[in-house]
All heavy atoms as an XYZ file, in Angstrom:
693
protein
N     135.957     98.927    119.564
C     135.754     97.448    119.637
C     136.998     96.685    119.155
O     137.213     95.522    119.509
C     134.522     97.025    119.013
C     134.136     95.582    119.327
S     132.490     95.208    118.926
C     132.727     94.351    117.397
N     137.768     97.322    118.256
C     138.920     96.661    117.695
C     139.947     96.248    118.737
O     140.514     95.152    118.720
C     139.569     97.562    116.653
C     140.785     96.968    115.914
C     140.356     95.591    115.152
O     139.320     95.450    114.647
N     141.302     94.678    115.095
N     140.095     97.159    119.762
C     141.069     96.859    120.824
C     140.531     95.636    121.655
O     141.414     94.808    122.087
C     141.321     98.040    121.675
C     142.136     99.046    121.040
O     142.856     98.858    120.052
N     142.019    100.351    121.498
N     139.285     95.637    121.836
C     138.738     94.501    122.607
C     138.998     93.150    121.855
O     139.393     92.210    122.428
C     137.126     94.678    122.858
C     136.927     95.927    123.734
C     136.581     93.461    123.391
C     135.505     96.303    123.802
N     138.685     93.143    120.616
C     138.933     91.930    119.740
C     140.375     91.563    119.736
O     140.779     90.374    119.853
C     138.393     92.171    118.295
N     141.272     92.469    119.630
C     142.712     92.241    119.668
C     143.108     91.555    120.960
O     143.870     90.623    121.063
C     143.500     93.477    119.402
C     144.966     93.238    119.315
C     145.769     94.544    118.992
O     145.198     95.494    118.598
N     146.977     94.542    119.210
N     142.626     92.078    122.114
C     142.932     91.526    123.434
C     142.466     90.154    123.481
O     143.154     89.261    124.032
C     142.363     92.341    124.542
C     143.103     93.725    124.769
O     144.121     93.912    124.143
O     142.545     94.568    125.504
N     141.199     89.905    123.061
C     140.650     88.520    123.136
C     141.455     87.549    122.155
O     141.770     86.502    122.619
C     139.223     88.524    122.722
C     138.367     89.359    123.744
C     138.586     87.113    122.541
C     136.986     89.695    123.373
N     141.773     87.966    121.020
C     142.509     87.178    120.048
C     143.937     86.827    120.756
O     144.395     85.650    120.666
C     142.764     87.906    118.730
C     143.396     87.060    117.645
C     143.497     87.771    116.291
N     142.350     88.483    115.991
C     142.145     89.858    116.104
N     143.161     90.672    116.642
N     140.997     90.506    115.767
N     144.550     87.802    121.286
C     145.906     87.551    121.928
C     145.714     86.529    123.068
O     146.533     85.685    123.195
C     146.543     88.768    122.444
C     146.984     89.722    121.308
C     147.506     91.032    121.741
O     147.454     91.358    122.982
O     147.819     91.878    120.794
N     144.710     86.687    123.911
C     144.442     85.737    124.932
C     144.215     84.327    124.433
O     144.887     83.337    124.934
C     143.253     86.212    125.776
C     142.841     85.174    126.876
C     143.571     85.111    128.022
C     141.836     84.331    126.659
C     143.196     84.172    129.050
C     141.465     83.351    127.646
C     142.207     83.290    128.821
N     143.426     84.166    123.393
C     143.131     82.840    122.798
C     144.380     82.243    122.253
O     144.712     81.039    122.573
C     142.049     82.912    121.765
C     140.654     83.388    122.356
C     141.908     81.612    120.901
C     140.111     82.386    123.318
N     145.131     83.025    121.522
C     146.388     82.474    120.967
C     147.407     82.129    121.980
O     147.970     80.948    121.940
C     147.029     83.482    119.906
C     148.388     83.042    119.454
C     146.087     83.563    118.694
N     147.597     82.906    122.945
C     148.668     82.592    123.948
C     148.210     81.503    124.954
O     149.024     80.735    125.428
C     149.079     83.863    124.694
O     148.060     84.320    125.443
N     146.885     81.414    125.203
C     146.499     80.434    126.290
C     146.024     79.121    125.738
O     146.053     78.104    126.459
C     145.462     81.050    127.257
C     146.019     82.128    128.014
O     146.671     81.857    129.056
N     145.999     83.406    127.593
N     145.565     79.124    124.476
C     144.874     77.839    124.008
C     145.701     77.306    122.773
O     145.593     76.177    122.487
C     143.443     78.089    123.674
C     142.647     78.452    124.832
C     142.243     79.722    125.011
C     142.358     77.513    125.821
C     141.466     80.059    126.198
C     141.667     77.855    126.988
C     141.189     79.135    127.168
N     146.315     78.226    122.025
C     147.130     77.710    120.897
C     148.666     77.839    121.299
O     149.471     77.630    120.491
C     146.842     78.561    119.677
C     145.429     78.544    119.247
C     145.151     79.458    118.073
C     144.927     77.157    118.843
N     148.987     78.291    122.543
C     150.290     78.317    123.095
C     151.245     79.126    122.074
O     152.382     78.746    121.841
C     150.850     76.985    123.320
C     149.937     76.139    124.144
C     149.053     75.211    123.669
C     149.748     76.441    125.505
C     148.169     74.460    124.455
C     148.883     75.711    126.316
C     148.063     74.762    125.792
N     150.663     80.256    121.609
C     151.451     81.129    120.779
C     151.626     80.751    119.331
O     152.205     81.397    118.563
N     151.107     79.557    119.034
C     151.161     79.017    117.724
C     149.903     79.305    116.916
O     148.845     79.240    117.436
C     151.452     77.480    117.722
C     152.617     77.078    118.548
C     153.935     77.659    117.935
O     154.232     77.499    116.793
N     154.706     78.255    118.777
N     150.030     79.465    115.623
C     148.891     79.620    114.755
C     148.004     80.835    114.919
O     146.840     80.759    114.766
N     148.641     81.916    115.205
C     147.917     83.185    115.398
C     147.149     83.524    114.086
O     145.984     84.019    114.185
C     148.835     84.381    115.748
N     147.707     83.186    113.019
C     147.001     83.525    111.704
C     145.916     82.491    111.386
O     145.187     82.681    110.400
N     145.855     81.445    112.173
C     144.869     80.394    111.889
C     143.519     80.608    112.494
O     142.511     79.963    112.232
C     145.406     79.061    112.338
C     146.657     78.572    111.841
C     147.132     77.211    112.429
C     146.564     78.459    110.274
N     143.431     81.689    113.345
C     142.187     81.941    114.056
C     141.616     83.220    113.453
O     142.078     84.321    113.602
C     142.368     82.236    115.572
C     141.080     82.522    116.288
C     142.973     80.924    116.160
N     140.458     82.995    112.774
C     139.790     84.196    112.159
C     138.832     84.689    113.280
O     138.440     84.078    114.184
C     138.970     83.808    110.923
O     137.853     83.051    111.335
N     138.384     85.950    113.165
C     137.572     86.580    114.126
C     136.186     85.989    114.136
O     135.503     86.069    115.143
C     137.473     88.099    113.904
C     138.805     88.800    114.206
O     139.647     88.221    114.794
O     138.866     90.014    113.911
N     135.750     85.298    113.115
C     134.409     84.754    113.040
C     134.438     83.246    113.440
O     133.364     82.599    113.597
C     133.801     84.824    111.656
C     133.715     86.269    111.122
C     134.999     86.800    110.565
O     135.789     86.004    110.081
O     135.113     87.996    110.570
N     135.557     82.638    113.473
C     135.739     81.150    113.720
C     135.250     80.773    115.119
O     135.581     81.405    116.176
C     137.197     80.828    113.549
C     137.551     79.387    113.556
C     138.986     79.123    113.210
O     139.783     80.026    113.356
N     139.270     77.919    112.840
N     134.405     79.794    115.140
C     133.856     79.210    116.286
C     134.955     78.498    117.216
O     135.599     77.595    116.666
C     132.764     78.188    116.053
O     132.452     77.485    117.253
N     135.079     78.955    118.470
C     136.023     78.354    119.324
C     135.703     76.828    119.606
O     136.617     75.970    119.567
C     136.166     79.076    120.649
C     136.583     80.480    120.623
C     136.023     81.418    121.479
C     137.508     80.923    119.668
C     136.417     82.764    121.398
C     137.979     82.323    119.558
C     137.375     83.135    120.451
N     134.412     76.628    119.911
C     133.957     75.294    120.172
C     134.004     74.309    119.010
O     134.569     73.235    119.148
C     132.651     75.377    120.886
C     132.596     76.068    122.174
C     131.169     76.307    122.692
C     133.393     75.426    123.257
N     133.461     74.702    117.866
C     133.332     73.838    116.787
C     134.726     73.468    116.238
O     134.884     72.438    115.608
C     132.469     74.518    115.599
C     131.019     74.571    115.988
C     130.240     75.245    114.889
O     130.771     75.422    113.779
O     129.082     75.552    115.147
N     135.673     74.427    116.416
C     136.994     74.136    115.853
C     137.964     73.607    116.888
O     139.171     73.489    116.584
C     137.611     75.430    115.209
C     136.745     75.794    113.928
O     136.908     75.215    112.929
N     135.885     76.786    114.076
N     137.444     73.288    118.044
C     138.310     72.629    119.071
C     139.320     73.556    119.598
O     140.373     73.103    120.214
N     139.189     74.842    119.519
C     140.097     75.811    120.084
C     140.093     75.825    121.604
O     141.030     75.839    122.355
C     139.999     77.154    119.409
C     140.236     77.109    117.885
C     140.793     78.222    120.088
C     139.814     78.310    117.175
N     138.817     75.848    122.045
C     138.607     75.779    123.490
C     137.460     74.867    123.824
O     136.612     74.592    122.995
C     138.285     77.171    124.173
C     137.038     77.838    123.704
C     139.448     78.197    123.953
C     136.641     79.097    124.303
N     137.460     74.339    125.027
C     136.408     73.399    125.461
C     135.595     74.149    126.625
O     135.786     75.308    126.819
C     136.975     72.079    125.951
C     137.932     72.194    127.007
O     138.077     73.284    127.654
O     138.784     71.273    127.305
N     134.749     73.405    127.300
C     133.934     74.029    128.373
C     134.817     74.649    129.405
O     134.483     75.678    129.931
C     132.960     73.003    128.923
O     133.569     71.927    129.427
N     135.885     74.049    129.804
C     136.723     74.585    130.850
C     137.387     75.853    130.174
O     137.559     76.760    130.940
C     137.886     73.592    131.241
O     137.224     72.376    131.674
C     138.794     74.127    132.308
N     137.792     75.799    128.981
C     138.318     77.028    128.323
C     137.411     78.145    128.381
O     137.824     79.301    128.520
N     136.140     77.895    128.164
C     135.165     78.994    128.229
C     135.208     79.742    129.621
O     135.164     80.866    129.705
C     133.643     78.448    127.993
C     132.648     79.531    128.198
C     133.580     77.988    126.534
N     135.360     78.815    130.650
C     135.409     79.476    132.006
C     136.731     80.264    132.112
O     136.709     81.393    132.761
C     135.400     78.393    133.041
C     134.053     77.555    133.096
C     134.142     76.467    134.155
C     132.845     78.510    133.320
N     137.821     79.861    131.530
C     139.026     80.546    131.534
C     138.833     81.963    130.750
O     139.338     83.028    131.205
C     140.187     79.885    130.914
C     140.663     78.681    131.850
C     141.701     77.844    131.098
O     142.653     78.528    130.550
O     141.586     76.637    131.084
N     138.183     81.877    129.609
C     137.874     83.075    128.768
C     136.991     84.045    129.645
O     137.238     85.261    129.640
C     137.199     82.663    127.522
C     136.735     83.796    126.647
C     137.897     84.686    126.226
C     135.946     83.228    125.368
N     136.077     83.555    130.377
C     135.139     84.361    131.068
C     136.048     85.063    132.255
O     135.815     86.314    132.449
C     133.996     83.575    131.732
C     133.291     84.313    132.836
C     133.017     83.150    130.678
N     136.834     84.310    132.874
C     137.617     84.978    133.973
C     138.539     86.037    133.391
O     138.672     87.095    133.960
C     138.451     83.842    134.601
N     139.144     85.787    132.219
C     139.924     86.754    131.505
C     139.071     88.019    131.229
O     139.501     89.181    131.532
C     140.582     86.221    130.312
C     141.120     87.310    129.338
C     142.287     87.951    129.649
C     140.488     87.642    128.201
C     142.829     88.940    128.815
C     140.875     88.688    127.382
C     142.087     89.329    127.680
N     137.938     87.898    130.636
C     137.113     89.028    130.255
C     136.685     89.790    131.534
O     136.782     91.033    131.444
C     135.871     88.567    129.442
C     136.078     87.855    128.083
C     134.745     87.331    127.584
C     136.857     88.806    127.088
N     136.328     89.064    132.537
C     135.872     89.794    133.747
C     137.047     90.598    134.408
O     136.826     91.788    134.762
C     135.357     88.784    134.796
C     134.036     88.177    134.410
C     133.492     87.247    135.451
O     134.235     86.558    136.030
O     132.233     87.337    135.635
N     138.202     90.058    134.359
C     139.389     90.757    135.003
C     139.846     91.834    133.995
O     140.046     93.015    134.425
C     140.489     89.790    135.165
C     141.700     90.374    135.799
C     142.842     89.446    136.080
O     142.724     88.272    135.774
N     143.885     89.896    136.651
N     140.004     91.541    132.781
C     140.612     92.551    131.797
C     139.728     93.714    131.567
O     140.161     94.830    131.535
C     140.865     91.852    130.458
C     141.262     92.718    129.374
C     142.639     93.436    129.615
N     142.991     94.338    128.515
C     142.640     95.597    128.505
N     141.815     96.081    129.400
N     142.925     96.360    127.451
N     138.382     93.498    131.510
C     137.516     94.563    131.133
C     136.662     95.053    132.349
O     135.777     95.933    132.185
C     136.613     94.163    130.023
C     137.404     93.854    128.734
C     137.651     92.567    128.358
C     137.971     94.945    127.975
C     138.413     92.293    127.246
C     138.767     94.659    126.840
C     138.973     93.259    126.461
N     136.939     94.476    133.472
C     136.201     94.841    134.718
C     134.723     94.789    134.581
O     133.966     95.741    134.858
C     136.701     96.221    135.162
C     138.238     96.273    135.559
C     138.667     97.712    135.932
O     137.898     98.615    135.883
O     139.784     97.729    136.364
N     134.248     93.588    134.116
C     132.834     93.367    133.894
C     132.501     92.134    134.703
O     133.332     91.344    135.072
C     132.486     93.219    132.431
C     133.170     91.976    131.847
C     132.658     94.490    131.687
C     132.777     91.655    130.416
N     131.197     91.997    134.977
C     130.694     90.793    135.608
C     129.831     89.981    134.517
O     128.995     90.695    133.864
C     129.859     91.029    136.802
N     130.066     88.724    134.466
C     129.328     87.858    133.462
C     128.533     86.904    134.216
O     129.112     86.014    134.976
C     130.226     87.153    132.459
C     131.120     88.212    131.726
C     129.475     86.309    131.537
C     132.249     87.680    130.891
N     127.160     87.007    134.061
C     126.228     86.135    134.733
C     126.150     84.751    134.080
O     126.476     84.600    132.902
C     124.908     86.754    134.807
N     125.848     83.731    134.871
C     125.759     82.379    134.305
C     124.801     82.380    133.084
O     125.045     81.594    132.090
C     125.253     81.446    135.421
C     126.313     81.120    136.449
O     127.452     81.394    136.215
O     125.901     80.549    137.518
N     123.679     83.196    133.209
C     122.765     83.134    132.094
C     123.350     83.685    130.745
O     122.771     83.554    129.709
C     121.464     83.771    132.467
C     121.590     85.305    132.562
C     120.288     85.987    133.045
N     120.337     87.366    133.072
C     120.900     88.135    133.905
N     121.668     87.498    134.921
N     120.965     89.420    133.925
N     124.519     84.380    130.883
C     125.104     84.997    129.782
C     126.175     84.100    129.120
O     126.742     84.440    128.082
C     125.830     86.327    130.109
C     124.795     87.420    130.559
C     125.451     88.623    131.176
O     126.395     88.529    131.923
O     125.028     89.716    130.668
N     126.371     82.953    129.678
C     127.405     81.997    129.186
C     126.786     81.218    128.012
O     126.523     80.051    128.138
C     127.857     81.064    130.296
C     128.501     81.641    131.414
C     128.899     80.590    132.496
C     129.736     82.408    131.062
N     126.597     81.923    126.910
C     126.053     81.355    125.673
C     127.039     81.412    124.552
O     127.819     82.304    124.421
C     124.791     82.139    125.336
C     123.714     82.355    126.368
C     122.687     83.300    125.936
C     123.083     80.952    126.676
N     126.920     80.468    123.619
C     127.778     80.591    122.366
C     127.625     81.885    121.656
O     128.547     82.395    121.103
C     127.376     79.351    121.588
C     126.870     78.372    122.611
C     126.153     79.269    123.622
N     126.384     82.444    121.617
C     126.168     83.624    120.961
C     127.031     84.796    121.495
O     127.367     85.801    120.826
C     124.733     84.128    121.047
C     123.786     83.280    120.109
O     124.290     82.563    119.277
O     122.641     83.353    120.333
N     127.378     84.708    122.824
C     128.189     85.717    123.402
C     129.726     85.458    123.534
O     130.515     86.434    123.504
C     127.732     85.882    124.912
C     126.397     86.491    125.074
O     125.896     87.142    124.118
N     125.714     86.236    126.172
N     130.055     84.213    123.334
C     131.482     83.808    123.664
C     132.160     82.884    122.749
O     133.281     82.410    123.059
C     131.577     83.279    125.074
C     131.027     84.133    126.222
C     130.860     83.361    127.541
C     131.981     85.356    126.443
N     131.556     82.541    121.562
C     132.125     81.527    120.786
C     133.033     81.858    119.618
O     133.411     81.151    118.791
C     130.945     80.559    120.191
C     131.462     79.280    119.697
O     132.465     78.778    120.187
O     130.864     78.762    118.709
N     133.322     83.162    119.581
C     134.366     83.617    118.564
C     134.918     84.957    119.079
O     134.407     85.547    119.959
C     133.690     83.847    117.173
O     132.821     84.947    117.244
N     135.969     85.386    118.377
C     136.566     86.686    118.762
C     135.526     87.802    118.595
O     135.300     88.611    119.423
C     137.815     86.965    117.908
C     138.311     88.383    118.109
C     138.943     85.986    118.259
N     134.824     87.753    117.473
C     133.877     88.810    117.217
C     132.706     88.720    118.214
O     132.248     89.801    118.713
C     133.335     88.626    115.752
C     134.243     89.321    114.773
O     135.186     89.961    115.068
N     133.984     88.935    113.486
N     132.156     87.565    118.460
C     131.017     87.466    119.437
C     131.421     87.929    120.784
O     130.692     88.644    121.413
C     130.343     86.117    119.398
O     131.191     85.119    119.771
N     132.559     87.537    121.229
C     133.000     87.932    122.549
C     133.263     89.378    122.686
O     132.948     90.058    123.634
C     134.243     87.103    122.982
N     133.855     90.016    121.547
C     134.170     91.431    121.569
C     132.913     92.217    121.637
O     132.731     93.202    122.259
C     135.038     91.787    120.325
N     131.939     91.779    120.775
C     130.608     92.516    120.683
C     129.894     92.398    122.069
O     129.275     93.293    122.625
C     129.782     91.881    119.614
N     130.053     91.181    122.699
C     129.421     91.076    124.080
C     130.008     91.913    125.079
O     129.394     92.606    125.827
C     129.570     89.528    124.475
C     129.197     89.259    125.907
C     127.895     89.302    126.257
C     130.116     88.828    126.849
C     127.447     89.017    127.579
C     129.740     88.623    128.110
C     128.308     88.681    128.512
N     131.404     92.001    125.052
C     132.108     92.875    126.011
C     131.741     94.297    125.732
O     131.436     95.074    126.735
C     133.641     92.658    125.911
C     134.426     93.813    126.685
C     134.039     91.286    126.485
N     131.668     94.718    124.487
C     131.338     96.095    124.078
C     129.855     96.428    124.671
O     129.677     97.484    125.210
C     131.407     96.314    122.690
N     128.965     95.466    124.572
C     127.595     95.732    125.125
C     127.607     95.877    126.544
O     126.911     96.708    127.124
C     126.673     94.529    124.698
C     126.228     94.529    123.230
C     125.092     93.616    122.913
N     125.352     92.240    123.406
C     125.969     91.289    122.655
N     126.414     91.532    121.420
N     126.103     90.080    123.116
N     128.423     95.077    127.221
C     128.526     95.141    128.668
C     129.075     96.476    129.148
O     128.623     97.102    130.085
C     129.379     93.877    129.258
C     128.822     92.574    129.022
C     127.641     92.274    129.940
C     128.096     91.913    131.325
N     127.017     91.513    132.254
N     130.116     96.865    128.440
C     130.757     98.135    128.809
C     129.866     99.346    128.481
O     129.739    100.283    129.264
C     132.176     98.326    127.950
C     133.180     97.420    128.331
C     134.372     97.546    127.353
C     133.586     97.567    129.782
N     129.120     99.330    127.374
C     128.099    100.318    127.063
C     127.001    100.404    128.121
O     126.576    101.478    128.550
C     127.503    100.110    125.648
C     128.571    100.455    124.607
O     129.438    101.258    124.793
N     128.278     99.927    123.432
N     126.491     99.216    128.483
C     125.455     99.120    129.526
C     125.954     99.753    130.882
O     125.264    100.556    131.543
C     125.009     97.772    129.761
N     127.254     99.478    131.186
C     127.797    100.054    132.454
C     127.879    101.563    132.364
O     127.522    102.242    133.262
C     129.184     99.410    132.717
C     129.806     99.937    133.930
C     131.125     99.257    134.304
N     132.099     99.624    133.276
C     133.264     99.006    133.122
N     133.449     97.921    133.859
N     134.152     99.344    132.203
N     128.381    101.985    131.153
C     128.439    103.484    131.001
C     127.090    104.161    131.059
O     126.958    105.233    131.622
C     129.108    103.786    129.639
C     130.627    103.438    129.624
C     131.204    103.732    128.221
O     130.560    104.278    127.359
O     132.375    103.201    128.058
N     126.082    103.543    130.429
C     124.762    104.014    130.496
C     124.263    104.111    131.905
O     123.532    105.150    132.294
C     123.772    103.240    129.585
C     124.124    103.258    128.198
C     123.892    104.639    127.556
O     123.112    105.327    127.893
N     124.840    104.906    126.609
N     124.504    103.089    132.789
C     123.967    103.176    134.072
C     124.721    104.141    134.939
O     124.082    104.766    135.794
C     124.037    101.730    134.746
O     125.367    101.355    134.912
N     126.016    104.366    134.702
C     126.713    105.463    135.415
C     126.235    106.884    135.053
O     126.147    107.762    135.847
C     128.182    105.281    135.065
C     128.999    106.470    135.601
C     128.743    104.042    135.683
N     125.905    107.019    133.758
C     125.473    108.304    133.192
C     124.016    108.673    133.761
O     123.634    109.913    133.774
C     125.433    108.281    131.682
N     123.355    107.644    134.081
C     121.860    107.965    134.460
C     121.743    108.467    135.895
O     122.471    108.243    136.754
C     121.064    106.568    134.448
O     121.082    106.133    133.143
């Protein structure tokens, strides 16, 4: 899951902080509450996650619990990847 978090952190820093302040974003920090991304940014994050990790994110999954920090997004992606592996193994 560390690689997932690293990819997400790099995406956030390069696309929303424009390469500045990499050390200012903690893995637990809320993207929305801290003004790092807005609702349009969430859609950009979703597009990145879907493309980078080859997952599909349903509208009902667009929740702060899933996407509002590096840690929450990484855990969400890990769950999606595990579910995909489980369905393939079945």
